[in-house]
C-alpha positions in Angstrom: 0.1 -0.2 0.2 2.9 2.5 0.6 4.7 3.5 -3.1 6.5 6.7 -4.0 5.3 7.7 -6.7 7.9 8.7 -9.7 7.2 11.2 -12.7 9.4 9.8 -15.8 9.2 11.1 -19.4 10.1 8.0 -22.0 10.7 5.3 -20.0 10.7 2.8 -22.1 13.8 4.6 -23.7 15.5 5.1 -20.7 15.3 1.6 -19.2 15.9 -0.1 -22.5 19.0 2.5 -23.4 20.5 2.0 -19.7 20.2 -1.4 -19.2 21.2 -2.8 -22.7 18.7 -5.4 -23.2 15.9 -5.9 -25.5 12.5 -5.9 -24.2 10.3 -9.1 -24.9 6.7 -8.7 -25.5 4.5 -11.2 -23.3 2.1 -13.3 -24.5 -1.3 -13.2 -24.0 -3.0 -16.4 -24.5 -1.1 -18.7 -22.0 -1.8 -22.9 -22.7 -3.9 -24.7 -20.0 -2.7 -25.8 -18.2 0.6 -24.6 -17.1 3.2 -26.9 -16.0 4.1 -25.4 -12.2 7.7 -25.0 -13.2 9.0 -21.3 -13.6 8.5 -18.1 -12.2 5.3 -16.4 -11.2 4.9 -12.8 -10.7 2.1 -11.0 -9.1 1.7 -7.1 -9.8 -0.4 -4.8 -7.5 -1.6 -2.9 -10.2 -2.3 0.9 -9.7 -3.3 2.0 -7.0 -6.9 2.4 -6.0 -8.0 0.7 -9.6 -9.4 -2.7 -9.4 -8.9 -5.2 -11.9 -5.0 -3.7 -13.6 -3.5 -6.2 -11.2 -1.9 -9.3 -13.0 -0.5 -13.0 -12.2 2.0 -13.5 -14.7 4.4 -16.8 -15.8 7.9 -17.1 -17.1 8.9 -20.1 -18.0 12.8 -20.4 -17.2 13.7 -20.4 -20.7 11.7 -17.6 -23.0 8.4 -17.9 -22.9 6.7 -14.6 -20.5 3.0 -14.7 -20.5 1.7 -11.2 -18.9 -1.6 -12.2 -17.2 -2.8 -15.9 -16.6 -5.3 -15.8 -13.9 -8.9 -16.7 -15.0 -11.8 -16.0 -15.0 -12.1 -12.9 -13.6 -9.9 -10.0 -12.5 -7.6 -10.1 -9.5 -9.3 -7.0 -7.7 -6.9 -4.5 -5.8 -3.5 -4.5 -5.0 -2.7 -8.2 -4.6 0.6 -8.9 -2.8 0.7 -12.3 -0.8 1.8 -15.2 -3.4 3.0 -18.6 -2.0 2.9 -22.2 -3.0 0.7 -24.8 -0.6 1.8 -27.9 -1.8 -0.6 -28.2 -4.5 -2.0 -24.8 -5.6 -1.2 -21.5 -4.8 -2.7 -18.7 -2.4 -2.9 -15.2 -3.5 -4.1 -12.5 -1.2 -6.0 -9.0 -1.8 -5.6 -6.3 0.1 -8.6 -4.3 -1.6 -9.6 -0.7 -0.6 -7.9 1.5 1.5 -9.0 -0.1 5.1 -11.5 -2.0 3.6 -11.7 -6.1 3.6 -9.6 -8.0 1.2 -9.4 -11.4 -0.4 -7.9 -14.8 0.1 -7.7 -16.8 -3.8 -6.9 -20.3 -4.1 -5.9 -20.8 -8.0 -4.2 -23.8 -9.6 -0.3 -23.7 -11.2 -2.2 -22.3 -14.8 -3.6 -19.3 -13.0 -7.4 -20.7 -13.1 -9.4 -19.8 -9.1 -10.5 -23.1 -7.6 -12.2 -21.0 -4.3 -11.7 -17.4 -2.9 -13.3 -15.8 0.3 -13.5 -12.6 1.7 -10.7 -12.0 4.2 -9.4 -9.7 6.7 -8.7 -5.7 6.4 -5.9 -5.3 3.7 -4.4 -8.4 4.2 -0.9 -8.6 2.8 1.3 -11.3 2.9 0.9 -14.9 4.3 2.3 -18.6 5.2 1.1 -22.0 6.6 1.6 -23.4 9.7 -0.2 -26.3 11.6 -2.6 -26.7 8.0 -3.8 -23.2 8.7 -3.0 -19.8 6.8 -2.0 -17.2 8.2 -2.2 -13.2 7.0 -1.4 -10.3 7.9 -3.7 -7.5 8.6 -1.6 -3.9 8.6 -4.7 -1.3 9.5 -5.9 -3.6 12.3 -2.6 -4.7 13.7 -3.3 -8.4 13.6 -3.2 -11.8 11.8 -6.3 -13.4 10.6 -6.3 -17.5 10.8 -7.4 -19.2 8.1 -8.9 -22.5 7.2 -6.6 -24.5 5.1 -9.5 -26.0 3.3 -12.2 -23.4 2.9 -10.3 -20.4 3.2 -13.1 -19.1 6.0 -11.2 -16.7 8.9 -10.8 -19.0 12.1 -9.9 -16.1 14.2 -7.7 -12.9 14.5 -4.4 -12.6 16.5 -3.7 -9.0 17.8 0.2 -8.5 17.1 2.4 -5.5 16.8 2.0 -2.3 14.4 1.2 -2.9 10.6 1.9 -6.2 10.4 3.3 -7.3 6.8 5.9 -9.6 5.9 5.1 -13.0 7.7 6.9 -16.7 7.9 6.3 -19.9 9.7 8.9 -22.9 10.9 8.3 -25.5 13.1 4.5 -24.6 14.3 5.6 -21.3 14.6 4.9 -18.1 13.0 6.7 -15.1 12.7 5.5 -11.6 11.8 7.5 -8.3 11.2 5.9 -5.7 12.4 6.6 -2.2 10.6 4.9 1.2 10.6 1.7 2.7 10.0 2.2 5.5 7.5 -0.8 7.3 8.3 -0.5 7.4 12.2 3.1 7.9 12.2 3.3 4.5 14.4 6.6 2.8 14.4 7.2 -0.5 15.4 10.6 -2.7 15.9 9.7 -5.9 16.9 9.0 -9.3 15.1 5.7 -11.3 16.5 6.2 -15.0 17.4 2.7 -16.6 17.5 2.6 -20.7 18.4 0.6 -22.4 15.6 -1.3 -25.1 17.7 -2.2 -22.4 20.4 -2.7 -19.6 17.9 -1.6 -17.3 20.7 1.3 -14.9 21.5 4.5 -16.2 22.7 7.1 -14.2 22.1 8.3 -10.6 20.7 12.0 -10.4 18.8 13.1 -6.9 19.4 15.4 -5.6 16.5 15.9 -2.2 14.7 12.7 -0.1 13.5 11.1 -1.4 10.8 11.5 -5.4 9.7 10.8 -5.5 6.4 11.8 -9.0 5.7 11.9 -12.2 7.1 13.1 -15.6 5.8 15.0 -18.8 7.1 18.9 -19.1 6.0 20.7 -22.4 5.0 20.8 -23.7 8.6 17.5 -22.5 9.6 18.0 -19.5 11.6 15.6 -16.4 10.9 17.2 -13.9 8.8 15.7 -10.3 9.5 16.1 -7.0 7.2 15.1 -3.8 9.0 14.8 -0.9 7.0 15.0 2.0 9.6 17.6 4.1 10.7 20.1 3.1 7.6 18.8 -0.5 8.3 20.3 -3.8 9.8 20.3 -7.8 8.6 20.0 -9.4 12.3 20.4 -13.6 12.4 18.4 -14.7 14.9 17.7 -17.9 17.0 13.9 -19.1 15.6 14.1 -21.0 19.3 15.5 -18.8 22.0 14.8 -15.5 19.7 18.3 -14.7 21.2 20.3 -12.2 18.1 23.0 -14.5 17.5 24.7 -11.6 14.9 23.9 -8.4 13.1 25.1 -7.4 9.6 25.7 -3.4 8.7 25.3 -2.7 5.5 25.1 1.1 5.3 28.2 1.1 3.1 26.1 -0.4 -0.3 22.9 1.8 0.8 21.4 0.5 3.6 18.9 -2.5 4.2 15.3 -1.8 2.1 13.4 -5.3 1.6 13.4 -9.2 -0.2 16.2 -11.1 1.4 17.2 -13.7 -0.9 19.1 -16.8 0.1 21.6 -18.8 -2.3 22.1 -22.1 -0.9 25.2 -23.1 -2.6 27.2 -20.6 -1.0 27.4 -18.0 2.2 25.8 -15.4 -0.1 22.9 -13.9 0.4 20.7 -11.0 -2.0 18.7 -7.9 -1.0 17.1 -4.6 -2.1 18.8 -1.2 -0.8 17.7 1.7 0.5 19.8 2.7 -3.2 17.7 0.8 -4.9 20.1 -1.6 -6.3 20.7 -5.2 -5.8 23.0 -6.2 -3.2 25.1 -9.3 -1.9 26.4 -9.9 1.6 28.4 -12.9 3.0 27.2 -13.9 6.2 31.1 -15.7 6.9 33.2 -13.0 5.5 30.7 -10.0 6.1 31.5 -8.2 3.1 28.6 -6.7 1.4 28.6 -4.8 -2.5 26.6 -3.8 -5.0 25.7 -6.7 -7.6 23.1 -4.6 -9.6 23.2 -1.0 -9.8 20.6 1.2 -10.8 21.4 3.1 -14.0 18.4 5.5 -12.9 17.4 5.6 -9.7 15.2 8.7 -10.1 13.7 6.7 -13.2 14.0 3.1 -12.1 12.2 1.6 -9.0 13.1 -2.2 -8.1 9.9 -3.1 -6.0 10.9 -7.0 -6.0 13.4 -9.5 -6.3 14.4 -13.1 -5.9 17.7 -14.8 -6.4 17.0 -18.2 -8.3 20.0 -20.4 -6.6 19.1 -23.2 -8.7 19.7 -21.6 -12.2 22.0 -18.5 -11.1 19.5 -16.3 -11.6 18.6 -12.7 -10.3 15.0 -11.8 -11.2 14.3 -8.2 -10.7 10.8 -6.2 -10.5 10.8 -2.6 -12.1 7.8 -1.1 -11.0 8.9 2.0 -13.2 6.4 5.3 -12.4 3.6 3.1 -11.3 1.2 3.5 -13.7 2.7 2.2 -16.7 3.2 -1.6 -17.3 6.3 -2.6 -15.3 9.3 -5.0 -16.4 10.9 -8.0 -15.0 14.7 -8.1 -15.7 16.6 -11.0 -15.5 20.0 -11.3 -15.0 22.6 -13.9 -14.5 24.9 -14.6 -11.4 27.7 -11.8 -11.7 24.8 -9.1 -12.6 25.1 -9.0 -16.3 21.4 -8.4 -18.0 20.1 -11.3 -20.0 16.5 -10.1 -21.1 13.4 -7.7 -19.5 9.8 -9.0 -19.9 6.9 -6.8 -20.1 4.5 -7.3 -16.6 1.6 -5.9 -15.5 1.2 -2.9 -13.3 3.6 -2.7 -10.6 5.0 -5.8 -9.8 6.0 -6.8 -6.7 5.9 -10.5 -5.8 7.8 -13.6 -7.0 7.3 -17.2 -6.6 9.8 -19.8 -8.1 8.2 -23.4 -8.6 10.5 -26.0 -9.4 8.3 -29.7 -9.7 
């Protein structure tokens, strides 16, 4: 929901010229069904304009389908995107401070079922055969029935919860800040997924905006506020094992991604670049520069550690269609694909 609106002129010429790659047209009529091996891209759409968001699909080779969601529109500002083991779950935020929606779609993009959900539901995870969804404006997490997607209860957490992660029947909730009230948070709330109650709070720096599991099953939490830090946290004791200052690359912004073949992690920096941090040497560096930070906005990111590629979601001006940039492991651009307005989330499936 929080966006920086950027004005640009001649954005296609700027982007293609700066990145020196070819923008590839997307296909509009994907086959049915699509095999569940590829990259799914969720776009938020244009803020406040329902029906402008999309679910896109890339086959890891050359085919990029701009829109596979059917038979209806995806609604207003979808942001949650996960695989439930068989199908894909998507959360749609809906209008400002209003109810959202949760969808279950097959891997070809066809809706199986859906339900009205929460208030601006954002991100989601699965634990103990239930779905947990963050509701920013109401400072709580909805517990959702896995099969029929109905809401079982709401659990109060911190200020404006956004990112969420599950591990070993615990749910970890990143509390951030409320743009409209000015209230800020620095905690990760821990929920017991068996009792559906809060059992702990991990105090970090302001605005934790990303949380993932490391290769050795520790929590990696990136905090955006106060120049940005990344923390390594024990998921059982909640103790801070280590912290990493990445100020030399512009500070932390969002979207930690793990390389499972090395000790490297990647993320979007506050300088709007893609950066690498080695958790052993502690060295950090910029991997993908932004040739025009005033005109190009890196809004989402993932590293495909199996195929050794970076994928960057470029939201451009948040009004026109965005781009998905594909880079090799060294940061050399390979291709760009036209997607929907405001691309935000990536989901990699390998089955």
